[in-house]
PyMOL Python script that loads the backbone (N, CA, C, O; Angstrom):
from pymol import cmd

cmd.read_pdbstr("""\
ATOM      1  N   MET A   1       6.139  -7.759   1.222  1.00  0.00           N
ATOM      2  CA  MET A   1       5.495  -6.525   0.826  1.00  0.00           C
ATOM      3  C   MET A   1       4.962  -5.838   2.089  1.00  0.00           C
ATOM      4  O   MET A   1       4.459  -6.515   2.986  1.00  0.00           O
ATOM      5  N   PRO A   2       5.061  -4.521   2.173  1.00  0.00           N
ATOM      6  CA  PRO A   2       4.616  -3.801   3.369  1.00  0.00           C
ATOM      7  C   PRO A   2       3.112  -3.931   3.621  1.00  0.00           C
ATOM      8  O   PRO A   2       2.307  -4.082   2.702  1.00  0.00           O
ATOM      9  N   LYS A   3       2.782  -3.866   4.891  1.00  0.00           N
ATOM     10  CA  LYS A   3       1.382  -3.891   5.330  1.00  0.00           C
ATOM     11  C   LYS A   3       1.062  -2.525   5.908  1.00  0.00           C
ATOM     12  O   LYS A   3       1.899  -1.913   6.572  1.00  0.00           O
ATOM     13  N   TYR A   4      -0.156  -2.043   5.656  1.00  0.00           N
ATOM     14  CA  TYR A   4      -0.580  -0.723   6.103  1.00  0.00           C
ATOM     15  C   TYR A   4      -1.927  -0.794   6.806  1.00  0.00           C
ATOM     16  O   TYR A   4      -2.776  -1.623   6.479  1.00  0.00           O
ATOM     17  N   VAL A   5      -2.104   0.100   7.785  1.00  0.00           N
ATOM     18  CA  VAL A   5      -3.404   0.319   8.406  1.00  0.00           C
ATOM     19  C   VAL A   5      -3.871   1.694   7.944  1.00  0.00           C
ATOM     20  O   VAL A   5      -3.184   2.696   8.137  1.00  0.00           O
ATOM     21  N   ILE A   6      -5.053   1.722   7.331  1.00  0.00           N
ATOM     22  CA  ILE A   6      -5.610   2.962   6.816  1.00  0.00           C
ATOM     23  C   ILE A   6      -6.746   3.386   7.739  1.00  0.00           C
ATOM     24  O   ILE A   6      -7.650   2.603   8.034  1.00  0.00           O
ATOM     25  N   GLU A   7      -6.688   4.622   8.184  1.00  0.00           N
ATOM     26  CA  GLU A   7      -7.722   5.185   9.051  1.00  0.00           C
ATOM     27  C   GLU A   7      -8.647   6.043   8.190  1.00  0.00           C
ATOM     28  O   GLU A   7      -8.205   6.960   7.498  1.00  0.00           O
ATOM     29  N   ARG A   8      -9.940   5.725   8.248  1.00  0.00           N
ATOM     30  CA  ARG A   8     -10.931   6.475   7.483  1.00  0.00           C
ATOM     31  C   ARG A   8     -11.983   7.025   8.439  1.00  0.00           C
ATOM     32  O   ARG A   8     -12.550   6.270   9.228  1.00  0.00           O
ATOM     33  N   GLU A   9     -12.251   8.317   8.382  1.00  0.00           N
ATOM     34  CA  GLU A   9     -13.315   8.910   9.191  1.00  0.00           C
ATOM     35  C   GLU A   9     -14.594   8.883   8.373  1.00  0.00           C
ATOM     36  O   GLU A   9     -14.690   9.522   7.325  1.00  0.00           O
ATOM     37  N   ILE A  10     -15.581   8.134   8.865  1.00  0.00           N
ATOM     38  CA  ILE A  10     -16.870   8.020   8.190  1.00  0.00           C
ATOM     39  C   ILE A  10     -17.946   8.163   9.257  1.00  0.00           C
ATOM     40  O   ILE A  10     -18.219   7.228  10.009  1.00  0.00           O
ATOM     41  N   GLU A  11     -18.547   9.335   9.313  1.00  0.00           N
ATOM     42  CA  GLU A  11     -19.588   9.603  10.302  1.00  0.00           C
ATOM     43  C   GLU A  11     -20.690   8.546  10.195  1.00  0.00           C
ATOM     44  O   GLU A  11     -21.241   8.315   9.118  1.00  0.00           O
ATOM     45  N   GLY A  12     -21.000   7.914  11.315  1.00  0.00           N
ATOM     46  CA  GLY A  12     -22.061   6.913  11.353  1.00  0.00           C
ATOM     47  C   GLY A  12     -21.682   5.558  10.774  1.00  0.00           C
ATOM     48  O   GLY A  12     -22.561   4.746  10.485  1.00  0.00           O
ATOM     49  N   ALA A  13     -20.398   5.300  10.601  1.00  0.00           N
ATOM     50  CA  ALA A  13     -19.960   4.033  10.001  1.00  0.00           C
ATOM     51  C   ALA A  13     -20.547   2.826  10.727  1.00  0.00           C
ATOM     52  O   ALA A  13     -20.935   1.844  10.094  1.00  0.00           O
ATOM     53  N   GLY A  14     -20.611   2.900  12.047  1.00  0.00           N
ATOM     54  CA  GLY A  14     -21.121   1.778  12.822  1.00  0.00           C
ATOM     55  C   GLY A  14     -22.598   1.522  12.638  1.00  0.00           C
ATOM     56  O   GLY A  14     -23.105   0.482  13.060  1.00  0.00           O
ATOM     57  N   GLN A  15     -23.302   2.462  12.008  1.00  0.00           N
ATOM     58  CA  GLN A  15     -24.736   2.322  11.771  1.00  0.00           C
ATOM     59  C   GLN A  15     -25.060   1.917  10.336  1.00  0.00           C
ATOM     60  O   GLN A  15     -26.231   1.798   9.974  1.00  0.00           O
ATOM     61  N   LEU A  16     -24.032   1.705   9.518  1.00  0.00           N
ATOM     62  CA  LEU A  16     -24.267   1.297   8.131  1.00  0.00           C
ATOM     63  C   LEU A  16     -24.943  -0.066   8.089  1.00  0.00           C
ATOM     64  O   LEU A  16     -24.614  -0.953   8.877  1.00  0.00           O
ATOM     65  N   SER A  17     -25.877  -0.229   7.178  1.00  0.00           N
ATOM     66  CA  SER A  17     -26.596  -1.495   7.043  1.00  0.00           C
ATOM     67  C   SER A  17     -25.717  -2.544   6.357  1.00  0.00           C
ATOM     68  O   SER A  17     -24.674  -2.220   5.789  1.00  0.00           O
ATOM     69  N   GLU A  18     -26.151  -3.792   6.419  1.00  0.00           N
ATOM     70  CA  GLU A  18     -25.422  -4.865   5.720  1.00  0.00           C
ATOM     71  C   GLU A  18     -25.365  -4.579   4.229  1.00  0.00           C
ATOM     72  O   GLU A  18     -24.347  -4.827   3.584  1.00  0.00           O
ATOM     73  N   ASP A  19     -26.466  -4.052   3.675  1.00  0.00           N
ATOM     74  CA  ASP A  19     -26.486  -3.718   2.250  1.00  0.00           C
ATOM     75  C   ASP A  19     -25.482  -2.608   1.932  1.00  0.00           C
ATOM     76  O   ASP A  19     -24.783  -2.669   0.920  1.00  0.00           O
ATOM     77  N   ASP A  20     -25.414  -1.583   2.809  1.00  0.00           N
ATOM     78  CA  ASP A  20     -24.441  -0.511   2.612  1.00  0.00           C
ATOM     79  C   ASP A  20     -23.021  -1.060   2.629  1.00  0.00           C
ATOM     80  O   ASP A  20     -22.210  -0.742   1.759  1.00  0.00           O
ATOM     81  N   LEU A  21     -22.730  -1.882   3.623  1.00  0.00           N
ATOM     82  CA  LEU A  21     -21.379  -2.453   3.749  1.00  0.00           C
ATOM     83  C   LEU A  21     -21.051  -3.355   2.567  1.00  0.00           C
ATOM     84  O   LEU A  21     -19.915  -3.376   2.093  1.00  0.00           O
ATOM     85  N   GLN A  22     -22.042  -4.097   2.095  1.00  0.00           N
ATOM     86  CA  GLN A  22     -21.813  -4.949   0.931  1.00  0.00           C
ATOM     87  C   GLN A  22     -21.503  -4.098  -0.300  1.00  0.00           C
ATOM     88  O   GLN A  22     -20.603  -4.429  -1.073  1.00  0.00           O
ATOM     89  N   GLY A  23     -22.241  -3.008  -0.483  1.00  0.00           N
ATOM     90  CA  GLY A  23     -22.009  -2.124  -1.625  1.00  0.00           C
ATOM     91  C   GLY A  23     -20.634  -1.483  -1.578  1.00  0.00           C
ATOM     92  O   GLY A  23     -19.940  -1.403  -2.592  1.00  0.00           O
ATOM     93  N   ILE A  24     -20.242  -1.025  -0.390  1.00  0.00           N
ATOM     94  CA  ILE A  24     -18.911  -0.432  -0.223  1.00  0.00           C
ATOM     95  C   ILE A  24     -17.832  -1.467  -0.525  1.00  0.00           C
ATOM     96  O   ILE A  24     -16.845  -1.166  -1.195  1.00  0.00           O
ATOM     97  N   SER A  25     -18.026  -2.681  -0.028  1.00  0.00           N
ATOM     98  CA  SER A  25     -17.051  -3.755  -0.257  1.00  0.00           C
ATOM     99  C   SER A  25     -16.942  -4.098  -1.736  1.00  0.00           C
ATOM    100  O   SER A  25     -15.846  -4.310  -2.254  1.00  0.00           O
ATOM    101  N   GLN A  26     -18.089  -4.150  -2.413  1.00  0.00           N
ATOM    102  CA  GLN A  26     -18.072  -4.453  -3.844  1.00  0.00           C
ATOM    103  C   GLN A  26     -17.338  -3.361  -4.620  1.00  0.00           C
ATOM    104  O   GLN A  26     -16.553  -3.653  -5.522  1.00  0.00           O
ATOM    105  N   ARG A  27     -17.600  -2.097  -4.263  1.00  0.00           N
ATOM    106  CA  ARG A  27     -16.920  -0.991  -4.936  1.00  0.00           C
ATOM    107  C   ARG A  27     -15.410  -1.076  -4.711  1.00  0.00           C
ATOM    108  O   ARG A  27     -14.621  -0.862  -5.632  1.00  0.00           O
ATOM    109  N   SER A  28     -15.019  -1.392  -3.470  1.00  0.00           N
ATOM    110  CA  SER A  28     -13.598  -1.522  -3.164  1.00  0.00           C
ATOM    111  C   SER A  28     -12.963  -2.630  -3.997  1.00  0.00           C
ATOM    112  O   SER A  28     -11.886  -2.447  -4.565  1.00  0.00           O
ATOM    113  N   CYS A  29     -13.627  -3.767  -4.067  1.00  0.00           N
ATOM    114  CA  CYS A  29     -13.088  -4.895  -4.841  1.00  0.00           C
ATOM    115  C   CYS A  29     -13.015  -4.558  -6.329  1.00  0.00           C
ATOM    116  O   CYS A  29     -12.072  -4.959  -7.010  1.00  0.00           O
ATOM    117  N   ASP A  30     -14.003  -3.827  -6.833  1.00  0.00           N
ATOM    118  CA  ASP A  30     -13.969  -3.416  -8.240  1.00  0.00           C
ATOM    119  C   ASP A  30     -12.755  -2.536  -8.525  1.00  0.00           C
ATOM    120  O   ASP A  30     -12.066  -2.725  -9.528  1.00  0.00           O
ATOM    121  N   VAL A  31     -12.500  -1.583  -7.649  1.00  0.00           N
ATOM    122  CA  VAL A  31     -11.350  -0.684  -7.816  1.00  0.00           C
ATOM    123  C   VAL A  31     -10.053  -1.481  -7.707  1.00  0.00           C
ATOM    124  O   VAL A  31      -9.127  -1.274  -8.492  1.00  0.00           O
ATOM    125  N   LEU A  32      -9.984  -2.386  -6.741  1.00  0.00           N
ATOM    126  CA  LEU A  32      -8.787  -3.213  -6.595  1.00  0.00           C
ATOM    127  C   LEU A  32      -8.529  -4.020  -7.861  1.00  0.00           C
ATOM    128  O   LEU A  32      -7.379  -4.191  -8.264  1.00  0.00           O
ATOM    129  N   GLY A  33      -9.598  -4.518  -8.494  1.00  0.00           N
ATOM    130  CA  GLY A  33      -9.457  -5.255  -9.746  1.00  0.00           C
ATOM    131  C   GLY A  33      -8.863  -4.404 -10.848  1.00  0.00           C
ATOM    132  O   GLY A  33      -8.107  -4.900 -11.684  1.00  0.00           O
ATOM    133  N   GLN A  34      -9.201  -3.125 -10.855  1.00  0.00           N
ATOM    134  CA  GLN A  34      -8.656  -2.206 -11.849  1.00  0.00           C
ATOM    135  C   GLN A  34      -7.183  -1.887 -11.576  1.00  0.00           C
ATOM    136  O   GLN A  34      -6.401  -1.675 -12.503  1.00  0.00           O
ATOM    137  N   LEU A  35      -6.818  -1.856 -10.294  1.00  0.00           N
ATOM    138  CA  LEU A  35      -5.442  -1.510  -9.923  1.00  0.00           C
ATOM    139  C   LEU A  35      -4.471  -2.670 -10.099  1.00  0.00           C
ATOM    140  O   LEU A  35      -3.269  -2.450 -10.250  1.00  0.00           O
ATOM    141  N   GLY A  36      -4.967  -3.885 -10.082  1.00  0.00           N
ATOM    142  CA  GLY A  36      -4.099  -5.045 -10.250  1.00  0.00           C
ATOM    143  C   GLY A  36      -3.706  -5.667  -8.927  1.00  0.00           C
ATOM    144  O   GLY A  36      -4.072  -5.168  -7.863  1.00  0.00           O
ATOM    145  N   PRO A  37      -2.962  -6.755  -8.994  1.00  0.00           N
ATOM    146  CA  PRO A  37      -2.700  -7.569  -7.803  1.00  0.00           C
ATOM    147  C   PRO A  37      -1.671  -7.007  -6.818  1.00  0.00           C
ATOM    148  O   PRO A  37      -1.446  -7.608  -5.767  1.00  0.00           O
ATOM    149  N   GLN A  38      -1.053  -5.890  -7.127  1.00  0.00           N
ATOM    150  CA  GLN A  38      -0.026  -5.374  -6.215  1.00  0.00           C
ATOM    151  C   GLN A  38      -0.595  -4.812  -4.926  1.00  0.00           C
ATOM    152  O   GLN A  38       0.117  -4.731  -3.925  1.00  0.00           O
ATOM    153  N   VAL A  39      -1.866  -4.421  -4.927  1.00  0.00           N
ATOM    154  CA  VAL A  39      -2.492  -3.910  -3.713  1.00  0.00           C
ATOM    155  C   VAL A  39      -3.617  -4.857  -3.315  1.00  0.00           C
ATOM    156  O   VAL A  39      -4.471  -5.202  -4.132  1.00  0.00           O
ATOM    157  N   GLN A  40      -3.609  -5.272  -2.055  1.00  0.00           N
ATOM    158  CA  GLN A  40      -4.577  -6.242  -1.560  1.00  0.00           C
ATOM    159  C   GLN A  40      -5.227  -5.727  -0.280  1.00  0.00           C
ATOM    160  O   GLN A  40      -4.546  -5.213   0.608  1.00  0.00           O
ATOM    161  N   TRP A  41      -6.535  -5.866  -0.194  1.00  0.00           N
ATOM    162  CA  TRP A  41      -7.302  -5.523   0.998  1.00  0.00           C
ATOM    163  C   TRP A  41      -7.435  -6.788   1.823  1.00  0.00           C
ATOM    164  O   TRP A  41      -7.955  -7.792   1.336  1.00  0.00           O
ATOM    165  N   LEU A  42      -6.975  -6.756   3.062  1.00  0.00           N
ATOM    166  CA  LEU A  42      -7.043  -7.932   3.926  1.00  0.00           C
ATOM    167  C   LEU A  42      -8.305  -7.953   4.771  1.00  0.00           C
ATOM    168  O   LEU A  42      -9.007  -8.963   4.820  1.00  0.00           O
ATOM    169  N   GLU A  43      -8.596  -6.838   5.441  1.00  0.00           N
ATOM    170  CA  GLU A  43      -9.775  -6.769   6.308  1.00  0.00           C
ATOM    171  C   GLU A  43      -9.972  -5.339   6.771  1.00  0.00           C
ATOM    172  O   GLU A  43      -9.083  -4.497   6.639  1.00  0.00           O
ATOM    173  N   SER A  44     -11.158  -5.078   7.319  1.00  0.00           N
ATOM    174  CA  SER A  44     -11.460  -3.763   7.865  1.00  0.00           C
ATOM    175  C   SER A  44     -12.210  -3.919   9.177  1.00  0.00           C
ATOM    176  O   SER A  44     -12.934  -4.891   9.389  1.00  0.00           O
ATOM    177  N   TYR A  45     -12.018  -2.938  10.052  1.00  0.00           N
ATOM    178  CA  TYR A  45     -12.683  -2.900  11.348  1.00  0.00           C
ATOM    179  C   TYR A  45     -13.551  -1.646  11.383  1.00  0.00           C
ATOM    180  O   TYR A  45     -13.047  -0.531  11.255  1.00  0.00           O
ATOM    181  N   VAL A  46     -14.852  -1.835  11.555  1.00  0.00           N
ATOM    182  CA  VAL A  46     -15.798  -0.730  11.553  1.00  0.00           C
ATOM    183  C   VAL A  46     -16.122  -0.353  12.994  1.00  0.00           C
ATOM    184  O   VAL A  46     -16.544  -1.196  13.786  1.00  0.00           O
ATOM    185  N   THR A  47     -15.918   0.929  13.328  1.00  0.00           N
ATOM    186  CA  THR A  47     -16.272   1.449  14.647  1.00  0.00           C
ATOM    187  C   THR A  47     -17.383   2.486  14.449  1.00  0.00           C
ATOM    188  O   THR A  47     -17.886   2.651  13.338  1.00  0.00           O
ATOM    189  N   ASP A  48     -17.760   3.174  15.508  1.00  0.00           N
ATOM    190  CA  ASP A  48     -18.864   4.128  15.411  1.00  0.00           C
ATOM    191  C   ASP A  48     -18.696   5.122  14.271  1.00  0.00           C
ATOM    192  O   ASP A  48     -19.610   5.301  13.466  1.00  0.00           O
ATOM    193  N   ASN A  49     -17.542   5.768  14.193  1.00  0.00           N
ATOM    194  CA  ASN A  49     -17.336   6.830  13.211  1.00  0.00           C
ATOM    195  C   ASN A  49     -16.039   6.700  12.421  1.00  0.00           C
ATOM    196  O   ASN A  49     -15.605   7.651  11.771  1.00  0.00           O
ATOM    197  N   LYS A  50     -15.431   5.538  12.476  1.00  0.00           N
ATOM    198  CA  LYS A  50     -14.193   5.300  11.731  1.00  0.00           C
ATOM    199  C   LYS A  50     -14.177   3.876  11.197  1.00  0.00           C
ATOM    200  O   LYS A  50     -14.847   2.984  11.717  1.00  0.00           O
ATOM    201  N   VAL A  51     -13.397   3.694  10.154  1.00  0.00           N
ATOM    202  CA  VAL A  51     -13.121   2.368   9.619  1.00  0.00           C
ATOM    203  C   VAL A  51     -11.605   2.255   9.504  1.00  0.00           C
ATOM    204  O   VAL A  51     -10.949   3.139   8.953  1.00  0.00           O
ATOM    205  N   PHE A  52     -11.059   1.174  10.020  1.00  0.00           N
ATOM    206  CA  PHE A  52      -9.626   0.903   9.951  1.00  0.00           C
ATOM    207  C   PHE A  52      -9.436  -0.285   9.011  1.00  0.00           C
ATOM    208  O   PHE A  52      -9.923  -1.384   9.276  1.00  0.00           O
ATOM    209  N   CYS A  53      -8.727  -0.053   7.917  1.00  0.00           N
ATOM    210  CA  CYS A  53      -8.539  -1.072   6.887  1.00  0.00           C
ATOM    211  C   CYS A  53      -7.081  -1.526   6.874  1.00  0.00           C
ATOM    212  O   CYS A  53      -6.165  -0.731   7.086  1.00  0.00           O
ATOM    213  N   VAL A  54      -6.887  -2.810   6.625  1.00  0.00           N
ATOM    214  CA  VAL A  54      -5.547  -3.374   6.544  1.00  0.00           C
ATOM    215  C   VAL A  54      -5.292  -3.781   5.090  1.00  0.00           C
ATOM    216  O   VAL A  54      -6.043  -4.563   4.506  1.00  0.00           O
ATOM    217  N   TYR A  55      -4.224  -3.236   4.529  1.00  0.00           N
ATOM    218  CA  TYR A  55      -3.871  -3.487   3.134  1.00  0.00           C
ATOM    219  C   TYR A  55      -2.416  -3.930   3.038  1.00  0.00           C
ATOM    220  O   TYR A  55      -1.599  -3.631   3.909  1.00  0.00           O
ATOM    221  N   ILE A  56      -2.116  -4.639   1.976  1.00  0.00           N
ATOM    222  CA  ILE A  56      -0.750  -4.942   1.577  1.00  0.00           C
ATOM    223  C   ILE A  56      -0.535  -4.235   0.245  1.00  0.00           C
ATOM    224  O   ILE A  56      -1.348  -4.350  -0.672  1.00  0.00           O
ATOM    225  N   ALA A  57       0.569  -3.504   0.155  1.00  0.00           N
ATOM    226  CA  ALA A  57       0.882  -2.774  -1.076  1.00  0.00           C
ATOM    227  C   ALA A  57       2.372  -2.457  -1.095  1.00  0.00           C
ATOM    228  O   ALA A  57       3.005  -2.407  -0.040  1.00  0.00           O
ATOM    229  N   PRO A  58       2.940  -2.242  -2.281  1.00  0.00           N
ATOM    230  CA  PRO A  58       4.367  -1.929  -2.352  1.00  0.00           C
ATOM    231  C   PRO A  58       4.706  -0.589  -1.690  1.00  0.00           C
ATOM    232  O   PRO A  58       5.813  -0.403  -1.185  1.00  0.00           O
ATOM    233  N   ASP A  59       3.738   0.348  -1.698  1.00  0.00           N
ATOM    234  CA  ASP A  59       3.918   1.647  -1.046  1.00  0.00           C
ATOM    235  C   ASP A  59       2.550   2.311  -0.919  1.00  0.00           C
ATOM    236  O   ASP A  59       1.535   1.729  -1.299  1.00  0.00           O
ATOM    237  N   GLU A  60       2.526   3.522  -0.387  1.00  0.00           N
ATOM    238  CA  GLU A  60       1.264   4.224  -0.145  1.00  0.00           C
ATOM    239  C   GLU A  60       0.573   4.694  -1.423  1.00  0.00           C
ATOM    240  O   GLU A  60      -0.626   4.973  -1.408  1.00  0.00           O
ATOM    241  N   THR A  61       1.300   4.784  -2.510  1.00  0.00           N
ATOM    242  CA  THR A  61       0.759   5.348  -3.744  1.00  0.00           C
ATOM    243  C   THR A  61      -0.496   4.614  -4.212  1.00  0.00           C
ATOM    244  O   THR A  61      -1.504   5.250  -4.522  1.00  0.00           O
ATOM    245  N   LEU A  62      -0.446   3.293  -4.267  1.00  0.00           N
ATOM    246  CA  LEU A  62      -1.602   2.527  -4.728  1.00  0.00           C
ATOM    247  C   LEU A  62      -2.758   2.597  -3.739  1.00  0.00           C
ATOM    248  O   LEU A  62      -3.920   2.553  -4.141  1.00  0.00           O
ATOM    249  N   ILE A  63      -2.454   2.704  -2.468  1.00  0.00           N
ATOM    250  CA  ILE A  63      -3.518   2.839  -1.466  1.00  0.00           C
ATOM    251  C   ILE A  63      -4.240   4.174  -1.660  1.00  0.00           C
ATOM    252  O   ILE A  63      -5.468   4.236  -1.595  1.00  0.00           O
ATOM    253  N   ARG A  64      -3.485   5.222  -1.894  1.00  0.00           N
ATOM    254  CA  ARG A  64      -4.096   6.535  -2.138  1.00  0.00           C
ATOM    255  C   ARG A  64      -4.894   6.535  -3.447  1.00  0.00           C
ATOM    256  O   ARG A  64      -5.965   7.138  -3.519  1.00  0.00           O
ATOM    257  N   LYS A  65      -4.384   5.869  -4.465  1.00  0.00           N
ATOM    258  CA  LYS A  65      -5.097   5.757  -5.749  1.00  0.00           C
ATOM    259  C   LYS A  65      -6.416   5.020  -5.549  1.00  0.00           C
ATOM    260  O   LYS A  65      -7.440   5.424  -6.099  1.00  0.00           O
ATOM    261  N   HIS A  66      -6.400   3.949  -4.771  1.00  0.00           N
ATOM    262  CA  HIS A  66      -7.617   3.195  -4.461  1.00  0.00           C
ATOM    263  C   HIS A  66      -8.632   4.108  -3.782  1.00  0.00           C
ATOM    264  O   HIS A  66      -9.814   4.093  -4.124  1.00  0.00           O
ATOM    265  N   GLY A  67      -8.170   4.903  -2.821  1.00  0.00           N
ATOM    266  CA  GLY A  67      -9.059   5.823  -2.121  1.00  0.00           C
ATOM    267  C   GLY A  67      -9.681   6.850  -3.055  1.00  0.00           C
ATOM    268  O   GLY A  67     -10.867   7.161  -2.945  1.00  0.00           O
ATOM    269  N   GLU A  68      -8.882   7.373  -3.972  1.00  0.00           N
ATOM    270  CA  GLU A  68      -9.372   8.363  -4.943  1.00  0.00           C
ATOM    271  C   GLU A  68     -10.384   7.743  -5.899  1.00  0.00           C
ATOM    272  O   GLU A  68     -11.459   8.300  -6.125  1.00  0.00           O
ATOM    273  N   MET A  69     -10.036   6.598  -6.453  1.00  0.00           N
ATOM    274  CA  MET A  69     -10.902   5.951  -7.444  1.00  0.00           C
ATOM    275  C   MET A  69     -12.226   5.498  -6.838  1.00  0.00           C
ATOM    276  O   MET A  69     -13.260   5.563  -7.503  1.00  0.00           O
ATOM    277  N   GLY A  70     -12.211   5.045  -5.596  1.00  0.00           N
ATOM    278  CA  GLY A  70     -13.427   4.545  -4.963  1.00  0.00           C
ATOM    279  C   GLY A  70     -14.151   5.575  -4.124  1.00  0.00           C
ATOM    280  O   GLY A  70     -15.208   5.292  -3.561  1.00  0.00           O
ATOM    281  N   ASP A  71     -13.583   6.777  -4.038  1.00  0.00           N
ATOM    282  CA  ASP A  71     -14.132   7.835  -3.188  1.00  0.00           C
ATOM    283  C   ASP A  71     -14.179   7.392  -1.729  1.00  0.00           C
ATOM    284  O   ASP A  71     -15.159   7.625  -1.022  1.00  0.00           O
ATOM    285  N   PHE A  72     -13.087   6.744  -1.294  1.00  0.00           N
ATOM    286  CA  PHE A  72     -12.940   6.302   0.090  1.00  0.00           C
ATOM    287  C   PHE A  72     -12.035   7.299   0.815  1.00  0.00           C
ATOM    288  O   PHE A  72     -10.889   7.493   0.411  1.00  0.00           O
ATOM    289  N   PRO A  73     -12.532   7.931   1.876  1.00  0.00           N
ATOM    290  CA  PRO A  73     -11.727   8.927   2.583  1.00  0.00           C
ATOM    291  C   PRO A  73     -10.523   8.288   3.271  1.00  0.00           C
ATOM    292  O   PRO A  73     -10.599   7.158   3.754  1.00  0.00           O
ATOM    293  N   ILE A  74      -9.426   9.015   3.309  1.00  0.00           N
ATOM    294  CA  ILE A  74      -8.227   8.562   4.022  1.00  0.00           C
ATOM    295  C   ILE A  74      -7.809   9.668   4.982  1.00  0.00           C
ATOM    296  O   ILE A  74      -7.436  10.761   4.557  1.00  0.00           O
ATOM    297  N   LYS A  75      -7.873   9.379   6.270  1.00  0.00           N
ATOM    298  CA  LYS A  75      -7.388  10.333   7.276  1.00  0.00           C
ATOM    299  C   LYS A  75      -5.896  10.133   7.487  1.00  0.00           C
ATOM    300  O   LYS A  75      -5.140  11.099   7.599  1.00  0.00           O
ATOM    301  N   ALA A  76      -5.471   8.855   7.542  1.00  0.00           N
ATOM    302  CA  ALA A  76      -4.052   8.559   7.764  1.00  0.00           C
ATOM    303  C   ALA A  76      -3.736   7.166   7.250  1.00  0.00           C
ATOM    304  O   ALA A  76      -4.594   6.285   7.214  1.00  0.00           O
ATOM    305  N   ILE A  77      -2.489   6.990   6.856  1.00  0.00           N
ATOM    306  CA  ILE A  77      -1.963   5.683   6.465  1.00  0.00           C
ATOM    307  C   ILE A  77      -0.754   5.416   7.350  1.00  0.00           C
ATOM    308  O   ILE A  77       0.155   6.241   7.445  1.00  0.00           O
ATOM    309  N   HIS A  78      -0.755   4.256   7.996  1.00  0.00           N
ATOM    310  CA  HIS A  78       0.332   3.889   8.893  1.00  0.00           C
ATOM    311  C   HIS A  78       0.948   2.573   8.413  1.00  0.00           C
ATOM    312  O   HIS A  78       0.249   1.569   8.276  1.00  0.00           O
ATOM    313  N   GLU A  79       2.251   2.583   8.161  1.00  0.00           N
ATOM    314  CA  GLU A  79       2.920   1.337   7.791  1.00  0.00           C
ATOM    315  C   GLU A  79       3.152   0.500   9.043  1.00  0.00           C
ATOM    316  O   GLU A  79       3.650   0.997  10.053  1.00  0.00           O
ATOM    317  N   VAL A  80       2.789  -0.763   8.964  1.00  0.00           N
ATOM    318  CA  VAL A  80       2.993  -1.692  10.085  1.00  0.00           C
ATOM    319  C   VAL A  80       4.465  -2.096  10.083  1.00  0.00           C
ATOM    320  O   VAL A  80       4.974  -2.598   9.081  1.00  0.00           O
ATOM    321  N   LYS A  81       5.133  -1.881  11.189  1.00  0.00           N
ATOM    322  CA  LYS A  81       6.547  -2.228  11.306  1.00  0.00           C
ATOM    323  C   LYS A  81       6.748  -3.650  11.819  1.00  0.00           C
ATOM    324  O   LYS A  81       7.677  -4.342  11.402  1.00  0.00           O
ATOM    325  N   THR A  82       5.883  -4.074  12.716  1.00  0.00           N
ATOM    326  CA  THR A  82       5.927  -5.439  13.231  1.00  0.00           C
ATOM    327  C   THR A  82       4.596  -5.736  13.895  1.00  0.00           C
ATOM    328  O   THR A  82       3.812  -4.825  14.162  1.00  0.00           O
ATOM    329  N   MET A  83       4.346  -6.980  14.155  1.00  0.00           N
ATOM    330  CA  MET A  83       3.124  -7.379  14.835  1.00  0.00           C
ATOM    331  C   MET A  83       3.500  -8.088  16.139  1.00  0.00           C
ATOM    332  O   MET A  83       4.489  -8.818  16.211  1.00  0.00           O
ATOM    333  N   ILE A  84       2.696  -7.854  17.142  1.00  0.00           N
ATOM    334  CA  ILE A  84       2.871  -8.578  18.411  1.00  0.00           C
ATOM    335  C   ILE A  84       1.522  -9.132  18.838  1.00  0.00           C
ATOM    336  O   ILE A  84       0.475  -8.656  18.399  1.00  0.00           O
ATOM    337  N   ASP A  85       1.556 -10.128  19.687  1.00  0.00           N
ATOM    338  CA  ASP A  85       0.364 -10.726  20.261  1.00  0.00           C
ATOM    339  C   ASP A  85       0.750 -11.350  21.600  1.00  0.00           C
ATOM    340  O   ASP A  85       1.903 -11.225  22.014  1.00  0.00           O
ATOM    341  N   PRO A  86      -0.166 -12.011  22.283  1.00  0.00           N
ATOM    342  CA  PRO A  86       0.190 -12.556  23.595  1.00  0.00           C
ATOM    343  C   PRO A  86       1.393 -13.503  23.580  1.00  0.00           C
ATOM    344  O   PRO A  86       2.099 -13.617  24.582  1.00  0.00           O
ATOM    345  N   THR A  87       1.630 -14.174  22.469  1.00  0.00           N
ATOM    346  CA  THR A  87       2.779 -15.086  22.420  1.00  0.00           C
ATOM    347  C   THR A  87       4.117 -14.340  22.431  1.00  0.00           C
ATOM    348  O   THR A  87       5.153 -14.931  22.734  1.00  0.00           O
ATOM    349  N   THR A  88       4.096 -13.045  22.102  1.00  0.00           N
ATOM    350  CA  THR A  88       5.307 -12.239  22.140  1.00  0.00           C
ATOM    351  C   THR A  88       5.865 -12.183  23.561  1.00  0.00           C
ATOM    352  O   THR A  88       7.071 -12.026  23.752  1.00  0.00           O
ATOM    353  N   ALA A  89       4.998 -12.310  24.545  1.00  0.00           N
ATOM    354  CA  ALA A  89       5.413 -12.242  25.956  1.00  0.00           C
ATOM    355  C   ALA A  89       6.111 -13.504  26.435  1.00  0.00           C
ATOM    356  O   ALA A  89       6.716 -13.508  27.507  1.00  0.00           O
ATOM    357  N   GLU A  90       6.035 -14.551  25.669  1.00  0.00           N
ATOM    358  CA  GLU A  90       6.619 -15.840  26.094  1.00  0.00           C
ATOM    359  C   GLU A  90       8.115 -15.880  25.915  1.00  0.00           C
ATOM    360  O   GLU A  90       8.746 -16.890  26.225  1.00  0.00           O
TER     361      GLU A  90
END
""", "prot")
cmd.dss("prot")
cmd.show_as("cartoon", "prot")
cmd.util.cbc("prot")
cmd.orient("prot")
């Protein structure tokens, strides 16, 4: 199943409290439960003003639906074509 990186612009994301992040995570999981097992949230990276989320889904449609249902902004969705790491150089 394809993997995607979702870019979200959220002003002040890096200043969100643990309680804020927990609430956002709970809302995301609730929406994912409604959408079913075809879309999975793997992890997210929070920076100063953006959040980059990694999802697995059959296509972008369910990711966009998740964003709409949870009121999560989507600036861009990028399909991961391959992964590399330091071992790729060997």
